C-alpha positions in Angstrom: 94.4 258.1 221.5 92.9 260.5 218.9 89.4 260.0 217.5 89.3 260.1 213.7 86.1 260.2 211.7 85.5 260.4 208.0 82.8 259.6 205.4 82.8 257.7 202.2 80.1 256.8 199.6 78.8 253.3 198.7 77.4 252.6 195.2 73.7 251.7 195.1 72.8 248.1 195.4 76.0 247.0 197.2 75.0 247.3 200.8 75.0 243.6 201.5 78.2 243.0 199.5 80.0 245.8 201.5 79.0 244.2 204.8 80.0 240.7 203.5 83.4 241.9 202.5 84.0 243.5 205.8 82.7 240.5 207.7 85.4 238.6 205.9 88.1 241.2 206.3 91.5 239.8 205.4 93.5 238.9 208.5 96.6 240.5 207.2 94.7 243.8 206.7 93.2 243.7 210.2 96.7 243.0 211.6 98.2 245.9 209.6 95.5 248.3 210.9 96.2 247.3 214.5 100.0 247.3 214.0 100.0 250.8 212.6 98.0 252.2 215.5 94.3 252.0 214.6 91.9 250.7 217.3 88.2 250.6 217.9 87.3 251.1 214.2 83.7 251.1 213.2 81.9 251.9 209.9 78.2 252.8 209.9 75.9 253.0 206.8 73.2 255.6 206.3 70.8 253.5 204.1 69.0 256.5 202.8 72.1 258.3 201.4 74.5 255.4 201.1 77.0 257.4 203.1 79.5 255.3 205.1 80.5 257.0 208.4 83.8 255.7 209.8 85.2 256.4 213.3 88.4 255.0 214.7 90.9 255.7 217.4 94.4 256.2 216.3 97.5 256.2 218.4 99.8 259.3 218.8 102.4 257.4 216.7 100.1 256.7 213.8 101.7 257.8 210.5 99.1 258.8 207.9 101.5 258.1 205.1 102.0 254.4 205.8 98.7 252.8 205.0 98.0 254.5 201.6 101.4 253.2 200.3 101.2 249.7 201.7 100.6 246.8 199.2 97.9 245.2 201.4 95.9 248.4 201.5 96.3 249.0 197.8 95.0 245.5 197.1 92.0 246.1 199.5 91.2 249.3 197.7 91.2 247.5 194.3 89.0 244.8 195.8 86.5 247.4 197.1 86.7 249.8 194.1 83.7 248.3 192.3 81.3 249.0 195.1 82.4 252.4 196.4 83.2 255.9 195.0 86.9 255.9 194.5 89.8 258.1 193.4 91.9 257.3 190.3 94.3 255.3 192.5 91.3 253.2 193.8 91.4 254.8 197.3 88.0 255.6 198.6 86.7 259.1 198.1 86.8 260.1 201.8 86.0 263.4 203.6 87.4 264.0 207.0 84.8 265.0 209.6 85.3 267.6 212.3 84.3 266.6 215.8 81.9 269.1 217.3 80.9 267.2 220.4 82.1 264.3 222.5 80.8 262.8 225.8 82.8 260.0 227.6 
């Protein structure tokens, strides 16, 4: 497994809505994430900056091109687009983070 971390940005005033939408994640999206090789996925919120910090474990067979092109993911991005900073295709503006320390 490979650890993958990235950050995104939430729009002000949508902290509770973001949590609610993820508490009610669509079963088909959760299944898709698991089926494509994502496990142990968490998203944390820095309430001062509204930065979302995501960390996940991805399998060695994970294909980075599958999810962005999948209809369920595109539908989720459209659903979340009103409360997050997004790119023109509704994907979240995300910045990959570099691991500098890890302790098992």
